[in-house]
N, C-alpha and C positions, 0 to 999 in steps of 0.2 A: 504494500500500500504506500503510495506516495504521500508526503506530508507537506503540501505547499504552505508557505508562510504568508503569502499575499492572498487575501480572501475577499471575494466580492459577495455582498449580502444584499438581498432585496426583501422588504417586509411583506410577508404573505398576508392575504386577506380573504382567502377562499375557505369556506367551511368544508371539512372532511369528516366522515364518520368512521366506524371501526373497520379494520383491515385484516386480510389473511395473505400469507405468502403464496405467490403463484408463479414467480418469474425466474429468469435465468439470463446469464451472459451468453451471447452468441459468438462462436468462433468467427473470425473474419475470413471466411472462405465461401466461394460460390456454392459448394456442395452443401453447406450448412444453412443455406438461405431460408429454408422452411423450418429449421429446428427451433424449438423453444426449450432450452435447457437451463438449469440453475447455475448461478455463479455467486461468488462471495462479495465482490466489490460493487456490483450494481444489482439491485433487486427491484421487482415490481410487486406491490402489494395491493389488494383490492378489498372492497367492503360492500355488503356485509359478508359473513361467512358463507351464506347460501343466497346469492343474488336472486331477485324475483323480477319477472317482466313488469315493466312500468315503474318500478321503484328505482331511485337513483343508485347508480353504481359508482362508488367512490374509488379513485385510483391514486396511488402515490408511488413514485419511483425514487429510490434512495441510493445514493452513491457515496463510497468512501474514498475514491481515488481522485475524482475531479468533478467539476460541475457538468450538468447535463443541458442539452439544448431544448428538446421538446418531447412530447409524448404523442404517438400516433395510434389511432384506434381504427381497426378494421372490423366492421360489423358482420353478422352472419351472411349478409348478401354480398360481401366482398367490397363494400364501399369504405374507403379510407379517409379519415379526417384528422386534423391536428387538434388535440385537446387543449382547450383554454386552461392553462395551469398557472398556479402561483408558485413562486420560487422562494426557497429558504435555505439557511444553513451555510456550511462550508468551513471545515468538514463536520459532520457529513452533510452532503448537499441533497436537496429534495425538490421534486416537482409534483404538484398534486392538483387534481381537478375532479370534475364530476361528469359522468356520462348520464345525461337525463333520459328518462323513458326508454331504457334498453328493451329490446324484444327478446323473445326466447331464442336460444341458440348460443353458439360459441363466438366469443369476441377475442380477437388477437390484439395484444397491447405491446407496443414497442417504444422504447425510449432511445433517443439518438444523441450522439456526440460527434461534432465535426463531420456531419453528413453520413455517419455510419451507425448502424444499430449497435447499441451498447448492451441492451437487455431485451428479452422478449418474454411474454406471458400469454397464456390462453386461459380464459375463464368462461364457464358455461352458466348462462343466465337461465334459471328455471330448472337447473340440475339438482342432484341430491348429494354431491360431494361435500362433506362437512369436515374434511381433514384440516386441522389447525396448524398454524405456524409453519416451521420448516419441515414438518412431517410430510407435507404434500410432495416434496421433492426428494428428500434424503432418507425418509423412513424413520426419523427420530426427531424428537423435540429437544432443541438445545440452544444455549445462548452463544451462537456463533457470531462472527463479525457482522453479518447482515442483520441479525436480530438486534444486536447492540446498536447498530446504526438506526434501525427503525425505532428502537426505544428512545434514542436521542431526538429523532425527528418528532416523535409523539410528544415528548416533554416540551419541545420548542413550541409546537402549535398549541399545546394546552394553555400556555400563558402568553399567547400572542396579543399584542396591543401596540399602538404607536408609542414610541419611547417617552413622549411628553405626557402620556395618560397615566394617571395614578391608578394602579391595578390592585384592588384589595377585595377580599371576599370574607364573609363571616366564617366560612370553613371550606374545606376542600369539596364538600358535597355539591354546591352550585357549579363548580368547575367541571366535575365529572358528569353532571347531569345536563350539561350544555352541549348538544350535538354539534354546534358550530365550533366548539373548542376541542372536544374529546374525540379523537380519531377512532376510539374503541367504543363509543356509545352504542349500546344495543347491538354489539358485534355478534352475539350469539343468537339474536333474533327472537328472544323470548321475554323482552321487557325487563331484563335483569337489573337495569340501572335505576329504575324509577323510584324505588324505596330503599336504596342502598345507603346505609350509614357510612359517612366518610368524614370523620372528625379527628384526624391525627394531630398530635402536637409537634413541637419542634423536632424531637428525636425520632418520632414515628414517621414523619413526612416522607423521607426518601425510601424507607422500607415499605410504606403503604403504597407509594406509587409503583415501586418495583413489583410488589405482590399483585397489585391490580393488573398490571400489564401481563404478568405471568399467567394469571387466571384466564384472561381473555385469549391468550395464544397457546395455552396448554403447555406451559414451561415449568420446570422445577425451580424452587427457591430455597435458600438456606439462610439461617441467621443463628448467631451464637448468644447464649447467656454470658454476660460479662460483669465484672466487678466495676466499681466506680473509681478505683484507684485511690491514691493517698497523696499527701503533699510531696512525697518523695518518689512516687512511682506511678506510671500510667496504668490505666485499667488493663486487666487481663481477662481472657475469655475461655470458656469451656468448649467442648466438642459441639459442632454445628447441629442444629435441629433442621432436619430435611423435610420440606413440605412437597410431597409428591402427588397429592390428590388431583392436581390440575392436569397432570400428564396422563395421556391415554384416555381422556374423557371426551375425545372428539367423535366417538362413534355415534353419539346422540346429539346433544346440544351443548357440549362442554360441561364443566363442573357447574353445579348449581350455585345460585347466589348465596344459599345457606352455607355451602361449603366454603365459599370465599369469606363470608362473615366469620365463620369459626376460625379459619386460618388467619385472617387479619387480626382477630381478637387475641388469639394466642401469641401472635407476633408482637402486638403492641403491649401485651402484658410481660414481655420478655426483654425487649430492647429498651434502651434509655440513653441518656446523654453520654455515658461512658462508652457506648458501643462504637462511636466514631472517634473517640479521643485516644484510641490505642496507640502504642508506640510505633513509630514509623518502620522500624526494622522487624516488628513482630509478624510472624506468619499466621498465627492462630487468630485471625481477625476477619471481619466481614468486608473491610475496605483496605485498600493499599494505596500508598502515595504515588503520585505521578509527577512528571516533569512540568515545569512552568513553561508551556509552549502551546500556541494556538492549536496545533495538530493533536494534542492530547486532552485539552480541556473542552470536551464535548458537553452540550446540554445533557443533564443527568448526572454529571460529575458533582460531588458534594464538596463543601468547604466546612471543615470542623475547626472551630476556634478552641483555644486551650481551656476555655471555661465551660464548654459543653453546648454552645449554640451551633446549630447546623443549618446550612443553606444549600440550595440546589441550583446549579447553573441552569438557566433557561434560554439564554440568547446572547450572541455577540452582535454588536452593531459596529461597523467599521468607522474609522476616522474619515470625515469628509470635509475637505477644505479647511476652514478654521474651526470647525465644530469638533468637539471631543468625541472619540469613540466611546462605546459603552459595553460593559459586561454586566448583564442583568441576571439576577437570581431571585428565588422565592424562599421564604421561610414561613414556618407556622409558629404561632405563639401559644402559651398555655391556655388561652381562651379559645383556641382552635382557629383563630383568624389566620388567613393566608395572604401574604402581601408580596408584591414584586418590588425589588430594590436594586439599586445600582452598586457595583463594586466601588468601594472606597474605604478609607481607614476608619470611618465612622460606623461601618456595618460589618466589615470583615476584619475581625481582630486577630492579629497574628503575634505570637510571642513564644520564645523558647522557654520551656519550663519542664522540670522532671516529672510533673504530674500529667503530662499529655503529649501526644504526637499531633501537632496542629497542621493545618494546611489543606490543600486540594487532594482529594482521594476518589478513586473509582471503586465500584462494587467488585469484589473479588470474584472472578469467573468460577462457575460451578460446572462440574463434569459428572455426568450420570454414567454409571457402570452397572448395568443390569438394574437391580432394584435399589442400589445404593447411590449416594451422592457425596461428592467431596469437593472442597474448595481448593483451587490451585495455589501452591506455595509461591513465594516470591521468586525463587530461582526459575520457575517455569514461565514467569511473566516477562519474557525477553523481547516482546514486540513482533515476533515472527508471525503471529496469528493476525496481525493488523491491529490488535487492541493495544491500548496505551501500555508501554512497558513500566515495570516497577522502577522507581527512581527515588533516591535519597537527596535530591537537590535541595529540597526545602529544609532538610535537617541542618544545613550549614549556613543558613541565611539569618542575618539579624533582621529585626522588623523593618528597619530603614531600607535595607537592601531588598527585602521581599517586596515592599511597596514600590520601590524604584523599578524592580524587574517587571511587576505587573503593569506599571504605568507604561513601560516600553512596549508591552504586548497590546495594550488598549490603544495607545497613541504612538505607533512606531515612528511617525515623522516628527514627533514632539509637538508641543502646544505653545502658542503664545501665552505669556503669563496671564493676560486678561481672560483668555478662553479657559485656562485652567482654573482661575478664580471663579468664573461663572459656573463651571461644572461643579466645583466644590460647594459653592453657595446653594445651587439647586439641590444637591444631594442632602445638605443639611436641612433645608426647608422641607424636603420630602420626608425626612426623618421626624421632624417636628409635627407635620401633618398626621403621620402615622401615630404619633404619641397622643394627639388630640383624640383619636378614636379609641385608643387603649384606655386612656383615663376616663373617657365617657362610659366605656363598658363597666368600669369599676363603679362609677357613680350610679349607673342604672341598677347594678346589683345592690348597692347600699340603699337606694330609694325604695327598692322592692322589699326591703327587710328593715324597717325602722327600728332603731335601738340596737341593731346588731354590731358586735365588735369582732372583727376578724383577728384570730390569734396570730401574733407575730413570732416567727421562729427566732432562735438566738444564734449569733455568730454567723459563720459562712452559710448556714442553712437558709438565710434569707434569700439566697440566690437559687436554691435547689429544692425547696420543699414541695409539697403537694397540697391540693385543696384550694379553697378560695384565695389564700395568699398567693399561691403560684399563678392563679388565673388573673388576679386583679392588681397585685402589687407590681411595681415596675423597677426593681433595683437593677436588673441586668440592662434593661432598655435605657435607664437613666445613666448608667455607667457609660454606655455607648454614646449617649447624647453628649455627655461631658467630654468624652474623647473627641467626638465630631466637632464640637465647638472649638476645641484646642487645635484640631487639624486646620480649620479655616483660619484661625488667628495666626497660626504658625506658617502659613504658606510663604510669606516673605523669607523666612529662615530657610525653607525648603529650596527656594529659588537660589539662594546663596550657596546651599550645600550641594545641590544637584543641578547645576546650570545646564548640564548636557541633556536634561529631560525637557528643556524649554527652547522655544524659538525666540531668541532675544533680539534678532534683527540689528545687530551691531551695538545694542545697549550693553552696559556692564550689568552683571547680576545685582549689584547694589542699587543701581538706578531702577532696574525693573522691580526689585523688591520694594523700594520706596513708593513707586507708583501703585503697587498693589495695596500698600498700607493706606494710602489716600483713598483708593477705590473702596476699600473695606469700610472706612469711616463713613463714606457716603451711602453705600448699599445697605448697611445694617439698619439704617433708618427708613429704608424704602420697602422692606419685606416684612410681612405680617402673618401671624396666625390668629385665629379667633376661637375661643372656647366659651362654653356656656356656664355661667356662674350658678351658684346654689339657688338663686331666686328665679332662674330661667332666663336671665338677660344675657345677651352676648357681650363678650369683652375682647377687645383687640390688643394684642401685644406685638410690638415691633421686635425684630431680631435684636436690635440694640437693647430693648428692655430686658430681653431674656439673658443677654450677656451680663447686664448689670445685676441680674438676680442669680448669677452662677452659684454663689454660696448657698442660696436657698434650695437650689436644685440638688444639692448634696444630701438633702433630707426630705425630698419631695415624692418619694416612692410609696408611701404608706396609704392604702385605700381607706383607712379609718379617718384620715384627715380630709377636710373639705376640699373641693376641687380648686378653690382659690389657692390654698396652700400648696396643692400639687403643681400649680403653675407659678410657684415661687413668690406668691404674695406674702407679705409680712405686715405686722401692725404698722399702720401709717400709710400703706400703699392704698390707692383708691379702690382697687378691686377687692381688697380684703374685707371691706365693710359688710359684705353679704355672707361671709363665712359663718356657718352654723354648726360645724362639727370639728372636733379635734381628736387626735389619737390619744389613748390613755397616757398618763404621765410616765409610766414605766416604759412604754414603747418609745416615747419621745426621748427619754434618757438614753435608751439603747441606740437610737438613731444618732444621737450626738456622739456616743462612744464609737460608732462605726463610721462617722463622718470622714476620718482620714482616708479610708478606702476610696471614697468618691473624690475627695479633694486631690489625691495623688493618682487617681484613675488606675488603681492596681487592686485587683480582686484578691482577697485573702486566701491563703492555702487552706485546704480542707483540714 
């Protein structure tokens, strides 16, 4: 598999439904002109599993070696047309579109590159073949290169939206039940998605997505019970739990929704934040570290920060002109909300610590042997299969070098300092808007339970407990917010330290840094958030106001406090006048005790 560094991306806009593998790479010979055989680097997938006359036939071509040009459809009468297709990714690349009102019979689907057929598939509309996934061609269901590429394309489309749009959901459920997003919606054709519960939290999210995909395509999955580690050692894991009930269920209508509910419930009761924080060199893990390279960081790759938060890459957007490129990811919160966020230091926390193996990681490939399942060790992940090879690159990077390396990937041509400032400012405002929703969720909970006091854990447990505190307190989010505020304020220092990351156009780093300081003083008075006070009235805060309240945000995470306090109001500030609720005195005393963690933006060891 080639790994090109220069990638062209277009934003897809076409809705696709669930898909099954049917296609193949064609040899470039005249004798094979009529063949439709499988291949690893280019595959064609169609939906639903059993297409019906008159119902839309969804088509997606996925490639891991290079971009594709078009998709050609030959209907049962022999008429060939070019499919109107949306383009995404790179790598993997995809084209997808819809054949409306197909008739009964066999359709031939080809995707081309440079005027030559790169892959071919035949699918029968109105037939009875219900073979799932790669079993149609190879006789087994496995996580091969083509399946991993389709998983990546599925993840990308699931969270597709213009980059300027704020993308947030109350839970994963609305995402999976939206046929315009979910390429696997009703894939089995029995309405299996309509009442499906889908409320994974932060640690569960990547596992839930992986398990859902495996259910629809009849693939095996595995996950390990793990410890949470300690202040001096990363988590360790036990032998994997193999979930095989999805495999071989294709003779009827796939595994039932109840089987998926049972499997996902067992998985979510087992995995936790320690599952992704395992040491980078450890073999007995569900994830393995990959190199910091565009060719290895596909959608679906996770990012595990050293404190337990997990994000899932969903899209790369290239640098265009003076505009910053973007790396987008999603995460789930304890209240089950799912939000898309951009990569930057305020959301992706990286630090070297003996208690975790942080960074970007991929799911460890599983191999089925008969009725057993095993996860491949690090030594077998050498890249020859086309999947991302095992890499310890991140183990040797300081946080500053890690962020500099990622900045080079996202903006390989560098950014003018003003453009870098604007991108950082936008990311901070995005983070604040997300906090507005999170705090309001806590307020709604407290309003519905007058007189309730949520118990506050002691010590480091404020970051990792369960129950209402986990759902509605925001210590981890506020720690990230304080870090994010520091990142924006420290951009001039970054320009001086890493001038090679910026397009200075003949200016000295110190002159460019001074211009950004002046720009920051202006812009912080021009950007605002609005929250709802205890009496129901809106209150607007400028970013400058929030910076002036930074010390109050060190103790603003307790849902037992009124919303005004959670937005940094203190006695004497105008918005504090409507505050009607305070946390108990003992909780306030402990928050003062823990204040240095937030002031120094360093989480305490367990």
